[in-house]
DSSP file (Angstrom, degrees, kcal/mol; ACC not computed):
  #  RESIDUE AA STRUCTURE BP1 BP2  ACC     N-H-->O    O-->H-N    N-H-->O    O-->H-N    TCO  KAPPA ALPHA  PHI   PSI    X-CA   Y-CA   Z-CA
    1    1 A M              0   0    0      0, 0.0     2,-0.1     0, 0.0     3,-0.0   0.000 360.0 360.0 360.0 110.1 -144.6  117.4  -91.1
    2    2 A G        -     0   0    0      1,-0.1     2,-0.3     2,-0.0     0, 0.0  -0.509 360.0 -99.6 -80.0 151.6 -143.8  120.5  -93.0
    3    3 A W        +     0   0    0     -2,-0.1    -1,-0.1     2,-0.0     3,-0.1  -0.586  41.5 172.4 -80.4 135.4 -144.9  123.9  -91.6
    4    4 A Q        -     0   0    0     -2,-0.3    72,-0.0     1,-0.1    -1,-0.0  -0.957  24.8-149.0-134.7 116.1 -148.0  125.4  -93.1
    5    5 A P    >   -     0   0    0      0, 0.0     3,-1.7     0, 0.0     4,-0.1   0.787  14.2-164.2 -62.7 -30.3 -149.3  128.5  -91.4
    6    6 A Y  T 3   -     0   0    0      1,-0.2     5,-0.1     2,-0.1    69,-0.1   0.783  66.5 -66.8  43.7  35.8 -153.0  127.9  -92.2
    7    7 A D  T 3> S+     0   0    0      1,-0.1     4,-3.3     3,-0.1     5,-0.3   0.761  87.2 150.0  74.2  21.8 -153.9  131.4  -91.4
    8    8 A L  H <> S+     0   0    0     -3,-1.7     4,-3.0     1,-0.2     5,-0.3   0.951  71.8  48.6 -58.1 -44.1 -153.0  131.1  -87.6
    9    9 A D  H  > S+     0   0    0      1,-0.2     4,-2.7     2,-0.2    -1,-0.2   0.962 112.6  45.9 -64.0 -47.9 -152.1  134.6  -87.2
   10   10 A H  H  > S+     0   0    0      1,-0.2     4,-2.2     2,-0.2    -1,-0.2   0.900 113.4  49.8 -58.6 -43.3 -155.1  136.0  -88.9
   11   11 A L  H  X S+     0   0    0     -4,-3.3     4,-2.6     1,-0.2    -1,-0.2   0.874 109.3  52.8 -64.6 -35.8 -157.4  133.7  -87.0
   12   12 A A  H  X S+     0   0    0     -4,-3.0     4,-2.4    -5,-0.3     5,-0.3   0.901 107.1  50.0 -60.0 -45.6 -155.9  134.7  -83.9
   13   13 A Q  H  X S+     0   0    0     -4,-2.7     4,-3.4    -5,-0.3     5,-0.2   0.978 111.5  50.9 -55.5 -53.3 -156.3  138.4  -84.5
   14   14 A D  H  X S+     0   0    0     -4,-2.2     4,-2.7     1,-0.2     5,-0.2   0.936 111.0  47.5 -51.5 -54.2 -160.0  137.7  -85.4
   15   15 A I  H  X S+     0   0    0     -4,-2.6     4,-2.1     1,-0.2    -1,-0.2   0.873 113.8  47.1 -59.6 -35.9 -160.6  135.7  -82.0
   16   16 A V  H  X S+     0   0    0     -4,-2.4     4,-2.2     2,-0.2    -1,-0.2   0.860 110.1  50.9 -83.2 -27.4 -159.0  138.3  -80.0
   17   17 A L  H  X S+     0   0    0     -4,-3.4     4,-2.1    -5,-0.3    -2,-0.2   0.945 113.4  48.1 -65.7 -38.1 -160.9  141.3  -81.6
   18   18 A R  H  X S+     0   0    0     -4,-2.7     4,-2.4    -5,-0.2    -2,-0.2   0.919 112.5  47.6 -65.6 -40.6 -164.2  139.3  -81.0
   19   19 A A  H  X S+     0   0    0     -4,-2.1     4,-2.8    -5,-0.2     7,-0.3   0.906 111.4  52.2 -61.8 -40.3 -163.2  138.6  -77.4
   20   20 A R  H  < S+     0   0    0     -4,-2.2    -1,-0.2     1,-0.2    -2,-0.2   0.871 109.9  46.7 -56.2 -48.3 -162.3  142.3  -77.0
   21   21 A K  H  < S+     0   0    0     -4,-2.1    -1,-0.2     2,-0.2    -2,-0.2   0.879 113.3  50.2 -70.8 -36.9 -165.6  143.5  -78.3
   22   22 A R  H  < S-     0   0    0     -4,-2.4    -2,-0.2     1,-0.2    -1,-0.2   0.965 141.7 -27.6 -60.9 -52.4 -167.5  140.9  -76.0
   23   23 A D    ><  -     0   0    0     -4,-2.8     3,-1.9    -5,-0.2    -1,-0.2  -0.719  52.8-153.5-168.8 105.4 -165.6  142.0  -72.8
   24   24 A P  G >  S+     0   0    0      0, 0.0     3,-1.7     0, 0.0     4,-0.2   0.813  93.5  70.1 -57.1 -27.8 -162.0  143.4  -73.0
   25   25 A D  G >  S+     0   0    0      1,-0.3     3,-0.7     2,-0.1    -5,-0.1   0.676  87.5  67.7 -61.8 -19.8 -161.4  142.1  -69.4
   26   26 A T  G X  S+     0   0    0     -3,-1.9     3,-1.6    -7,-0.3    -1,-0.3   0.510  71.4  89.1 -84.4   3.4 -161.4  138.7  -70.7
   27   27 A L  G X  S+     0   0    0     -3,-1.7     3,-1.4     1,-0.3     4,-0.3   0.677  71.4  70.8 -76.9 -14.0 -158.3  138.9  -72.7
   28   28 A N  G <> S+     0   0    0     -3,-0.7     4,-0.9     1,-0.2     3,-0.5   0.583  80.8  79.4 -73.2  -4.5 -156.0  137.7  -69.9
   29   29 A Q  H <> S+     0   0    0     -3,-1.6     4,-2.4     1,-0.2    -1,-0.2   0.737  77.4  74.4 -65.9 -25.0 -157.7  134.4  -70.5
   30   30 A A  H <> S+     0   0    0     -3,-1.4     4,-2.2     1,-0.2    -1,-0.2   0.875  94.5  48.1 -54.0 -45.6 -155.2  134.0  -73.4
   31   31 A Y  H  > S+     0   0    0     -3,-0.5     4,-2.0    -4,-0.3    -1,-0.2   0.923 111.3  49.6 -67.4 -41.9 -152.3  133.4  -71.1
   32   32 A K  H  X S+     0   0    0     -4,-0.9     4,-2.4     1,-0.2    -2,-0.2   0.880 110.6  52.3 -64.2 -35.6 -154.3  130.7  -69.2
   33   33 A M  H  X S+     0   0    0     -4,-2.4     4,-0.9     1,-0.2    -1,-0.2   0.963 108.6  48.6 -64.0 -46.2 -155.3  129.1  -72.5
   34   34 A R  H >< S+     0   0    0     -4,-2.2     3,-0.7     1,-0.2     4,-0.4   0.857 111.4  49.5 -62.7 -36.6 -151.7  128.9  -73.6
   35   35 A A  H >< S+     0   0    0     -4,-2.0     3,-1.0     1,-0.2    -1,-0.2   0.830 103.7  64.4 -76.9 -30.7 -150.6  127.3  -70.1
   36   36 A A  H >X S+     0   0    0     -4,-2.4     3,-1.5     1,-0.2     4,-0.5   0.717  83.8  73.9 -63.2 -21.7 -153.5  124.8  -70.6
   37   37 A C  G X< S+     0   0    0     -4,-0.9     3,-1.3    -3,-0.7    -1,-0.2   0.862  86.4  64.0 -59.1 -35.0 -151.9  123.4  -73.6
   38   38 A A  G <4 S+     0   0    0     -3,-1.0    -1,-0.2    -4,-0.4    -2,-0.2   0.636  97.8  55.0 -54.2 -17.8 -149.4  121.7  -71.4
   39   39 A F  G <4 S-     0   0    0     -3,-1.5    -1,-0.2     1,-0.3    -2,-0.2   0.621 117.2-102.1 -95.5 -16.0 -152.2  119.7  -69.8
   40   40 A G    <X  -     0   0    0     -3,-1.3     4,-1.9    -4,-0.5    -1,-0.3  -0.421  34.7 -70.0 116.9 165.2 -153.4  118.2  -73.1
   41   41 A L  H  > S+     0   0    0      1,-0.2     4,-3.0     2,-0.2    -1,-0.1   0.866 123.9  51.5 -66.5 -37.6 -156.2  118.7  -75.6
   42   42 A E  H  > S+     0   0    0      2,-0.2     4,-2.1     1,-0.2    -1,-0.2   0.826 111.1  48.8 -73.4 -23.5 -159.0  117.4  -73.6
   43   43 A R  H  > S+     0   0    0      2,-0.2     4,-1.2     3,-0.1    -1,-0.2   0.898 112.0  49.8 -76.3 -38.1 -158.2  119.6  -70.7
   44   44 A F  H >X S+     0   0    0     -4,-1.9     3,-0.9     1,-0.2     4,-0.6   0.973 114.0  45.5 -61.7 -52.8 -157.9  122.6  -73.1
   45   45 A W  H >< S+     0   0    0     -4,-3.0     3,-0.8     1,-0.2     4,-0.3   0.906 110.3  54.2 -57.5 -37.6 -161.3  121.6  -74.5
   46   46 A G  H >X S+     0   0    0     -4,-2.1     3,-1.4     1,-0.2     4,-1.3   0.674  86.5  83.5 -73.3 -15.7 -162.9  121.1  -71.0
   47   47 A E  H <X S+     0   0    0     -4,-1.2     4,-1.7    -3,-0.9    -1,-0.2   0.886  85.1  56.5 -60.5 -34.6 -161.8  124.6  -69.9
   48   48 A H  H <X S+     0   0    0     -3,-0.8     4,-1.5    -4,-0.6    -1,-0.3   0.799 101.5  57.1 -62.3 -25.5 -164.9  126.1  -71.5
   49   49 A L  H <4 S+     0   0    0     -3,-1.4     4,-0.5    -4,-0.3    40,-0.4   0.923 107.3  49.7 -68.1 -44.8 -167.0  123.7  -69.4
   50   50 A R  H  < S+     0   0    0     -4,-1.3     4,-0.3     1,-0.2     3,-0.3   0.850 119.4  36.8 -59.7 -40.6 -165.4  125.3  -66.1
   51   51 A L  H  X S+     0   0    0     -4,-1.7     4,-2.9     1,-0.2     3,-0.3   0.698  93.5  85.1 -87.4 -20.3 -166.0  128.7  -67.2
   52   52 A A  T  < S+     0   0    0     -4,-1.5    -1,-0.2     1,-0.2    -2,-0.1   0.665  86.6  53.4 -65.2 -25.1 -169.3  128.5  -68.9
   53   53 A D  T  4 S+     0   0    0     -4,-0.5    -1,-0.2    -3,-0.3     3,-0.2   0.927 128.7   8.0 -76.2 -49.3 -171.4  128.8  -65.7
   54   54 A K  T  4 S+     0   0    0     -3,-0.3     2,-0.3    -4,-0.3    -2,-0.2   0.642 130.1  45.7-112.9 -19.6 -170.0  132.1  -64.3
   55   55 A E     X  +     0   0    0     -4,-2.9     4,-2.3     1,-0.1     3,-0.3  -0.614  59.1 166.1-127.0  77.3 -167.7  133.5  -66.8
   56   56 A I  H  > S+     0   0    0     -2,-0.3     4,-1.7     1,-0.2    -1,-0.1   0.821  74.7  50.4 -68.8 -34.4 -169.5  133.3  -70.1
   57   57 A E  H  > S+     0   0    0      2,-0.2     4,-1.5     1,-0.2    -1,-0.2   0.902 110.6  49.5 -66.6 -37.1 -167.2  135.7  -72.1
   58   58 A K  H  > S+     0   0    0     -3,-0.3     4,-2.1     2,-0.2     3,-0.3   0.912 110.2  50.2 -67.9 -48.5 -164.2  133.9  -71.0
   59   59 A A  H  X S+     0   0    0     -4,-2.3     4,-2.0    -8,-0.3    -1,-0.2   0.817 109.9  53.1 -59.7 -34.0 -165.8  130.5  -72.0
   60   60 A A  H  X S+     0   0    0     -4,-1.7     4,-1.9     2,-0.2    -1,-0.3   0.812 105.9  52.6 -76.7 -28.5 -166.6  132.0  -75.4
   61   61 A F  H  X S+     0   0    0     -4,-1.5     4,-1.6    -3,-0.3    -2,-0.2   0.899 112.1  44.3 -63.5 -44.9 -163.1  133.0  -75.9
   62   62 A V  H  X S+     0   0    0     -4,-2.1     4,-2.0     2,-0.2    -2,-0.2   0.849 113.8  50.9 -68.4 -35.2 -161.9  129.5  -75.2
   63   63 A A  H  X S+     0   0    0     -4,-2.0     4,-3.1     2,-0.2     5,-0.3   0.908 107.5  53.4 -65.2 -45.6 -164.6  128.0  -77.4
   64   64 A D  H  X S+     0   0    0     -4,-1.9     4,-1.8     1,-0.2    -2,-0.2   0.899 110.9  45.9 -64.5 -34.6 -163.6  130.4  -80.3
   65   65 A V  H  X S+     0   0    0     -4,-1.6     4,-2.2     2,-0.2    -1,-0.2   0.932 114.3  49.3 -72.0 -43.8 -159.9  129.2  -80.0
   66   66 A W  H  X S+     0   0    0     -4,-2.0     4,-2.6     1,-0.2     5,-0.2   0.968 112.2  47.6 -61.9 -52.5 -161.1  125.4  -79.9
   67   67 A K  H  X S+     0   0    0     -4,-3.1     4,-1.9     1,-0.2    -1,-0.2   0.840 113.6  47.0 -60.7 -41.1 -163.4  126.0  -83.0
   68   68 A A  H  X S+     0   0    0     -4,-1.8     4,-2.3    -5,-0.3    -1,-0.2   0.868 111.9  52.0 -67.2 -36.4 -160.6  127.7  -85.0
   69   69 A F  H  X S+     0   0    0     -4,-2.2     4,-2.3     2,-0.2    -2,-0.2   0.951 109.5  48.8 -66.1 -49.8 -158.2  124.9  -83.9
   70   70 A V  H  X S+     0   0    0     -4,-2.6     4,-2.4     1,-0.2    -2,-0.2   0.895 110.6  51.2 -59.4 -40.0 -160.6  122.2  -85.2
   71   71 A G  H  X S+     0   0    0     -4,-1.9     4,-2.9    -5,-0.2    -1,-0.2   0.903 108.7  50.6 -60.4 -41.3 -161.0  124.0  -88.4
   72   72 A I  H  X S+     0   0    0     -4,-2.3     4,-1.4     2,-0.2    -2,-0.2   0.888 110.3  49.1 -56.4 -43.6 -157.3  124.3  -88.9
   73   73 A I  H  X>S+     0   0    0     -4,-2.3     5,-0.7     2,-0.2     4,-0.6   0.917 113.6  47.9 -69.7 -38.5 -156.8  120.5  -88.3
   74   74 A H  H ><5S+     0   0    0     -4,-2.4     3,-1.3     1,-0.2     5,-0.2   0.956 110.4  51.0 -62.6 -51.2 -159.6  119.8  -90.7
   75   75 A K  H 3<5S+     0   0    0     -4,-2.9    -1,-0.2     1,-0.2    -2,-0.2   0.785  98.6  69.4 -53.8 -30.5 -158.1  122.2  -93.3
   76   76 A S  H 3<5S-     0   0    0     -4,-1.4    -1,-0.2    -5,-0.1    -2,-0.2   0.750  94.5-137.5 -68.2 -20.5 -154.8  120.4  -92.9
   77   77 A G  T <<5 +     0   0    0     -3,-1.3    -1,-0.1    -4,-0.6    -3,-0.1   0.598  61.7 133.7  76.9  13.6 -156.0  117.3  -94.6
   78   78 A A  S   <S-     0   0    0     -5,-0.7     3,-0.1     2,-0.1    -4,-0.1   0.650  71.0-122.9 -71.4 -13.5 -154.2  115.2  -92.0
   79   79 A G        +     0   0    0      1,-0.3     2,-0.5    -6,-0.3    -1,-0.1   0.634  62.1 145.1  79.6  21.2 -157.3  113.0  -91.5
   80   80 A I        -     0   0    0     -7,-0.3     2,-0.7    -6,-0.1    -1,-0.3  -0.746  38.8-151.5 -89.3 126.3 -157.5  113.8  -87.8
   81   81 A E        +     0   0    0     -2,-0.5   -11,-0.0    -3,-0.1    -1,-0.0  -0.916  19.0 176.3-108.5 114.2 -161.0  114.0  -86.6
   82   82 A L        -     0   0    0     -2,-0.7     2,-0.3   -12,-0.1    21,-0.1  -0.832  34.6-107.7-108.7 149.6 -161.5  116.3  -83.5
   83   83 A P        -     0   0    0      0, 0.0   -13,-0.1     0, 0.0    16,-0.0  -0.638  21.8-168.9 -79.4 134.9 -164.9  117.1  -81.9
   84   84 A G        +     0   0    0     -2,-0.3     2,-0.3   -14,-0.1   -17,-0.1   0.293  46.6 128.5 -98.5   6.2 -166.1  120.6  -82.6
   85   85 A T        -     0   0    0     14,-0.0     2,-0.5     1,-0.0     0, 0.0  -0.505  41.9-164.7 -68.6 124.7 -168.8  120.2  -80.0
   86   86 A M        +     0   0    0     -2,-0.3     2,-0.1   -38,-0.0   -40,-0.1  -0.959  16.7 176.2-101.9 120.0 -169.0  122.9  -77.3
   87   87 A L        -     0   0    0     -2,-0.5     2,-0.3     9,-0.0   -35,-0.1  -0.308  23.8-121.8-106.9-164.3 -171.1  121.9  -74.4
   88   88 A S    >   -     0   0    0     -2,-0.1     3,-1.3   -37,-0.0   -39,-0.1  -0.884  30.8-109.8-127.5 164.3 -172.0  123.5  -71.0
   89   89 A N  T 3  S+     0   0    0    -40,-0.4   -40,-0.1    -2,-0.3     4,-0.1   0.360 117.9  69.3 -74.4   6.4 -171.3  122.1  -67.6
   90   90 A K  T 3  S+     0   0    0      2,-0.1    -1,-0.2     3,-0.0     3,-0.1   0.611  77.9 101.8 -92.9 -24.1 -175.1  121.6  -67.5
   91   91 A N  S <  S-     0   0    0     -3,-1.3     2,-0.1     1,-0.1    -4,-0.0  -0.136  86.8 -95.8 -49.7 156.6 -174.8  118.9  -70.1
   92   92 A N    >>  -     0   0    0      1,-0.1     4,-1.4     4,-0.0     3,-0.7  -0.488  31.9-112.4 -79.8 160.3 -175.0  115.3  -68.8
   93   93 A E  H 3> S+     0   0    0      1,-0.2     4,-1.8     2,-0.2    -1,-0.1   0.670 114.3  59.1 -69.6 -20.5 -171.8  113.5  -68.0
   94   94 A A  H 3> S+     0   0    0      2,-0.2     4,-1.9     3,-0.2    -1,-0.2   0.855 105.4  49.7 -79.8 -33.0 -172.2  110.9  -70.8
   95   95 A D  H <> S+     0   0    0     -3,-0.7     4,-1.5     2,-0.2    -2,-0.2   0.924 114.7  45.3 -66.2 -41.1 -172.3  113.8  -73.4
   96   96 A I  H  X S+     0   0    0     -4,-1.4     4,-2.5     1,-0.2     5,-0.2   0.931 113.0  51.2 -61.4 -46.8 -169.1  115.3  -71.8
   97   97 A Q  H  X S+     0   0    0     -4,-1.8     4,-3.1     1,-0.2    -1,-0.2   0.855 107.5  52.7 -64.4 -35.7 -167.5  111.9  -71.7
   98   98 A T  H  X S+     0   0    0     -4,-1.9     4,-1.8     2,-0.2    -1,-0.2   0.894 110.1  46.8 -66.7 -38.2 -168.2  111.2  -75.3
   99   99 A V  H  X S+     0   0    0     -4,-1.5     4,-1.2    -3,-0.2    -2,-0.2   0.929 115.3  46.1 -72.5 -45.8 -166.6  114.3  -76.5
  100  100 A A  H >X S+     0   0    0     -4,-2.5     4,-2.4     1,-0.2     3,-1.0   0.948 108.8  56.8 -60.0 -47.8 -163.5  113.7  -74.2
  101  101 A Q  H 3X S+     0   0    0     -4,-3.1     4,-1.8     1,-0.3    -1,-0.2   0.936 103.0  54.7 -53.5 -48.8 -163.3  110.0  -75.4
  102  102 A Q  H 3< S+     0   0    0     -4,-1.8    -1,-0.3     1,-0.3    -2,-0.2   0.841 111.4  45.4 -60.3 -31.8 -163.1  111.2  -79.0
  103  103 A I  H X< S+     0   0    0     -4,-1.2     3,-1.3    -3,-1.0    -1,-0.3   0.902 112.2  49.2 -77.6 -39.0 -160.1  113.3  -78.0
  104  104 A W  H 3< S+     0   0    0     -4,-2.4    -2,-0.2     1,-0.2    -1,-0.2   0.718 100.8  66.7 -72.9 -17.0 -158.4  110.5  -76.0
  105  105 A Q  T 3< S+     0   0    0     -4,-1.8    -1,-0.2    -5,-0.2    -2,-0.2   0.530  75.1 113.4 -84.3  -6.3 -158.8  108.1  -78.9
  106  106 A L  S <  S-     0   0    0     -3,-1.3    -3,-0.0    -4,-0.2   -26,-0.0  -0.306  75.2-110.9 -60.4 142.0 -156.3  110.1  -81.1
  107  107 A S     >  -     0   0    0      1,-0.1     4,-2.0     4,-0.0     5,-0.2  -0.272  30.6-105.0 -63.6 166.4 -153.1  108.2  -81.9
  108  108 A P  H  > S+     0   0    0      0, 0.0     4,-2.4     0, 0.0     5,-0.1   0.927 122.1  50.3 -53.6 -46.6 -149.9  109.5  -80.2
  109  109 A E  H  > S+     0   0    0      1,-0.2     4,-3.0     2,-0.2     5,-0.2   0.923 110.2  46.7 -60.5 -53.7 -148.8  111.0  -83.5
  110  110 A A  H  > S+     0   0    0      2,-0.2     4,-2.3     1,-0.2    -1,-0.2   0.811 112.2  52.5 -63.4 -31.3 -152.1  112.8  -84.1
  111  111 A H  H  X S+     0   0    0     -4,-2.0     4,-3.1     2,-0.2    -2,-0.2   0.977 109.3  49.9 -69.5 -48.7 -152.1  114.1  -80.5
  112  112 A Q  H  X S+     0   0    0     -4,-2.4     4,-2.6     2,-0.2    -2,-0.2   0.915 113.0  46.2 -54.3 -51.5 -148.5  115.5  -81.0
  113  113 A I  H  X S+     0   0    0     -4,-3.0     4,-2.4     1,-0.2    -1,-0.2   0.959 112.1  49.8 -59.6 -45.3 -149.5  117.2  -84.2
  114  114 A C  H  X S+     0   0    0     -4,-2.3     4,-3.1     1,-0.2     5,-0.2   0.923 110.5  50.7 -56.2 -48.5 -152.6  118.6  -82.7
  115  115 A L  H  X S+     0   0    0     -4,-3.1     4,-3.0     1,-0.2     5,-0.3   0.942 108.5  52.8 -56.8 -45.2 -150.7  120.0  -79.7
  116  116 A A  H  X S+     0   0    0     -4,-2.6     4,-1.7     1,-0.2    -1,-0.2   0.905 111.7  44.0 -57.1 -43.3 -148.2  121.6  -81.9
  117  117 A V  H  X S+     0   0    0     -4,-2.4     4,-2.6    -5,-0.2    -1,-0.2   0.903 113.5  51.5 -64.4 -44.5 -150.8  123.3  -83.8
  118  118 A L  H  X S+     0   0    0     -4,-3.1     4,-2.7     1,-0.2    -2,-0.2   0.891 108.9  50.9 -62.1 -37.7 -152.8  124.4  -80.7
  119  119 A V  H  X S+     0   0    0     -4,-3.0     4,-2.5    -5,-0.2    -1,-0.2   0.909 110.7  48.6 -61.8 -43.8 -149.7  125.8  -79.1
  120  120 A S  H  X S+     0   0    0     -4,-1.7     4,-1.5    -5,-0.3    -2,-0.2   0.883 111.7  49.0 -59.7 -44.7 -149.0  127.8  -82.2
  121  121 A L  H  X S+     0   0    0     -4,-2.6     4,-1.6     2,-0.2    -2,-0.2   0.909 112.8  47.2 -63.4 -44.0 -152.4  129.1  -82.4
  122  122 A C  H  X S+     0   0    0     -4,-2.7     4,-2.1     1,-0.2    -2,-0.2   0.832 107.3  57.3 -72.8 -27.9 -152.4  130.1  -78.7
  123  123 A D  H  X S+     0   0    0     -4,-2.5     4,-2.0     1,-0.2    -1,-0.2   0.844 109.1  46.4 -67.5 -32.5 -149.0  131.8  -79.0
  124  124 A S  H  X S+     0   0    0     -4,-1.5     4,-2.1     2,-0.2    -2,-0.2   0.786 108.3  54.6 -71.2 -28.4 -150.6  133.9  -81.7
  125  125 A V  H  X S+     0   0    0     -4,-1.6     4,-1.7     2,-0.2    -2,-0.2   0.840 110.5  47.5 -70.9 -37.3 -153.6  134.6  -79.6
  126  126 A V  H  X S+     0   0    0     -4,-2.1     4,-2.3     2,-0.2    -2,-0.2   0.952 111.4  52.0 -59.7 -50.0 -151.2  135.8  -76.8
  127  127 A W  H  X S+     0   0    0     -4,-2.0     4,-0.9     1,-0.2    -2,-0.2   0.933 112.7  41.2 -54.0 -51.8 -149.3  137.9  -79.3
  128  128 A W  H  X S+     0   0    0     -4,-2.1     4,-3.0     1,-0.2     3,-0.4   0.837 110.2  61.3 -70.5 -31.9 -152.4  139.6  -80.6
  129  129 A T  H  X S+     0   0    0     -4,-1.7     4,-1.2     1,-0.2    -1,-0.2   0.952 104.7  49.5 -56.3 -50.6 -153.7  139.9  -76.9
  130  130 A Q  H  < S+     0   0    0     -4,-2.3    -1,-0.2     1,-0.2    -2,-0.2   0.681 114.7  41.9 -64.8 -19.1 -150.7  142.0  -76.1
  131  131 A R  H  < S+     0   0    0     -4,-0.9    -2,-0.2    -3,-0.4    -1,-0.2   0.771 121.6  38.5-100.6 -29.8 -151.1  144.3  -79.0
  132  132 A L  H  < S+     0   0    0     -4,-3.0    -2,-0.2    -5,-0.1    -3,-0.2   0.342  78.7 130.1-103.2  10.9 -154.9  144.8  -78.8
  133  133 A K     <  -     0   0    0     -4,-1.2  -108,-0.1    -5,-0.2  -117,-0.0  -0.443  64.0-120.5 -55.9 139.0 -155.4  144.9  -75.0
  134  134 A V        -     0   0    0   -110,-0.1     2,-0.1    -2,-0.1    -1,-0.1  -0.737  30.4-122.8 -79.6 116.3 -157.5  148.0  -74.1
  135  135 A P        -     0   0    0      0, 0.0     2,-0.1     0, 0.0     3,-0.1  -0.408  22.6-131.5 -74.2 142.5 -155.4  150.1  -71.7
  136  136 A K    >   -     0   0    0      1,-0.1     3,-2.5    -2,-0.1    -3,-0.0  -0.449  43.0 -73.9 -82.5 161.9 -157.1  150.7  -68.4
  137  137 A R  T 3  S+     0   0    0      1,-0.3    -1,-0.1    -2,-0.1     3,-0.1  -0.345 122.7  21.0 -53.1 134.2 -157.1  154.3  -67.0
  138  138 A G  T 3  S+     0   0    0      1,-0.3    -1,-0.3    -3,-0.1     2,-0.2   0.099  97.2 112.2  87.9 -20.2 -153.7  155.2  -65.7
  139  139 A D    <         0   0    0     -3,-2.5    -1,-0.3     1,-0.1     0, 0.0  -0.618 360.0 360.0 -84.5 154.7 -151.8  152.6  -67.8
  140  140 A S              0   0    0     -2,-0.2    -1,-0.1    -3,-0.1    -3,-0.0   0.347 360.0 360.0-108.4 360.0 -149.6  153.8  -70.5
């Protein structure tokens, strides 16, 4: 697999700017998203479900990253099909299971490729978060 940047940095900046506009306090979610990569694609995707009920802006931040990630994978032409579906924790279990199943059915190679891209995207999101964070009063 040769390296192709696929506009990761530009997408990450756009995602962080949108999150900052919605609610600057949600930007710390970037670090949690990057850490969630270690637990796999399905858990990363499911993070928006956990947040959707009480932390809507954070859920939107995660969803934006997932949607950008799915777009990157599609643009790559690797033939990997990922669900772009974002649900809420109010959806029935069958709908949630269907999306998770699509992720679990990826081949080990496809899973590895996807994780490498997701980690790179999240690294860029963290980088832009550090640069675009709105300082709180008293911070320098």
